[in-house]
Residue, then its C-alpha position, 0 to 999 in steps of 0.5 A: m849789090v842789086s840782084i835782079i830776078v827775071p822769070v822767063y817763059n816763052v818770051e823769045k821775042y822780047l827777052k834780049k831787050a829785057v836783058e840788055s836793059v840790065i846790062n846798060q844800067t848806069y849802076p854797075d854793081w848788079e847780078l842778073i838771075l834768069v830763071d827759065d821756067g820750062s820755056s819751049d821756045s829759044c829762051p834757054e839758048i838766049c839765056r845761056c848765050y848771055e850767061r857765057q858773055e857776062e859774068r854777072i848773069q847766071l841762068v837757073e833752069k827748072e820745070n814749068g811751075g809758074v811765075s811765082s815758082a820762078r821768082n822763088a827760085g831766083l830768091q834762093r840764088a840771090r846774093g845782093e843787098w837789094i832785090c829787084f824784079l823784072d819780067g822777061d817781056d818788059w825792060l828798065e830805064e837805064r838809070c833805074l837802079e841808080t835812081a832808086l838807090k839814091e833814095t835809100s838810107e840805113d833805115t829804108d827797106i823798100v823804094c817804089w817807082n812808077y812805070w810806062k805802059n808800052t805797045e809797039s806803037c806808043q807808050v803812056r805814063n801810068s797814073p802819077i804818084v801823088p805827091e811826087r815823093i812819099v816817105e812812109n815811116h810806118p808803112v804797115h797800112l800799105a799792106k791793106i792799101v795793096m788790096f784797094p789802092q783807091y782807098a788811099m786817095k779818098t782817105y789820105g789824099r795820096s796815090y801810091s799808083a804802082v803799089k801792087g806791082v812787084w816789078t816797081k820795087l827795090i826791096r832789101r833782101s834781109i826783110i825777105s830772108e829774115n822773115n822767110l817771105m815767098f811768093n804764094e805759088q797757089v795764087q795765079i792772080g795778085e801774087d805780086g801784090l800779096f808778096g808786096a803786102q808781106c814786105f810792107e808789113k816788115a819794112n821800117k821805111v818805104v819811099f815812093v818816087n814818081e819816077y818812070l823807071y820801068h816799061y810794062r809791055l801791053d802787047n804780050e797780054s793775050a793771055t789776060r784777054r782770053c776767055r778763062p773758065d777757070i777764073k772763078n776759082v783763080y779769084l777765090d784763091t786770091l781772096d783766100a790768100f788775102k784774107v790772111l791780112v783781114d784775119r791779122y788786122g781785123d779792123s774796119e779799114t782792112r775789111l773795106c779794102y778787102g771789100g774793094l778787092t772782092y769787087a775787083c775780083v767779081a768785075r774782072g771775072i765778068e770781063k774774063y769769063f761770065f760775059h766774055h764775048k767768047n763765052t758761048l753758053p746761053v744767057r740763062e746758063k751764064l746768069s745761073e753760073l754767075k749767081k752761084y759765084l756771087s753766093e760763094e762765101q768768100i764773095q759775100y764775106g768780102v762785100s759785107g765789109i763795105t759798110d761805107s761806099r763813099i770811096f767808090h765811084i757810082k758805077q762801082r756802087l751799082v756793081i757792089f749793090c748787085i753783088k750784095h744782093k746776088s743779082a746776076l741779072g743786074l750785073f748782066i744789064l750793067s755789062i751790056m750798058k758798059q759795052k754800048v758805051k765802049r762801042k759808042r766811043c769807038d764809033g765816035g773816034n772813027l768819025 
């Protein structure tokens, strides 16, 4: 049996589609665990209705604690041999479970697949898994690649593509329960990648297939586009959590991948706060605040592990150079150049 865990929080517009995509699975032996994380809309009523209609569906109601807390609550209830995660505003292809289970064997612990990116008007494929099918018999190195997937393509000539997302995986429940694995409830961004890395560390065999079995909804991402003054501490918490892997392995490959994660945390922090168009602070204060952020111990430790920058694109190398030298002004200039390029592309597209 497959236990499908769905964290539910204020997604009344999309929840029915998510649940129906499970009910319509071509593989019938499943249980659906809906974890309502203190929704203030009609989600609890929708969940109760499905629970009454379908004996394979159960509802867990709890106070709001975040997506990691909800997933952990679902794991405590799960009884299936396999675990699958689905977000409440996304949906599965009808053959998702059947296709994934065909890739399992006695020694397979995780199966990973690809996904579609969906808006109301269109859908596009996520970048492909290359080659089309990958079998990892010694998957521990995947825990490192979760931090910076670009390393895999440059080093091994492989793209694991959806390696970070917890919702693109079928995971044997025993490796979770026997190793007491849980989502880190203190990490707000990257918590799924961290959980996936922990699972990769304990797995015997992992299979990747370039099958597009999941639909990831982009329309419900307003929270990711808003200006977030708290993003500095959020990303520092992410780096602290992943540093456990660095301390555990201590090799140059892990340090380099951790450096890639550090680069990403700074780059996303710039987009989400420091130079976000809704950040109304004067430029001088923005630069001063960013310089303090670049001086944080976690940031400088992270980029110090990048001793070979050849796996990075030229634009990434410029950002890394600025981070290492704590140049907030340099990052400001790069950000302006990036915005100009974006506007030029948009203007060109409207001709």
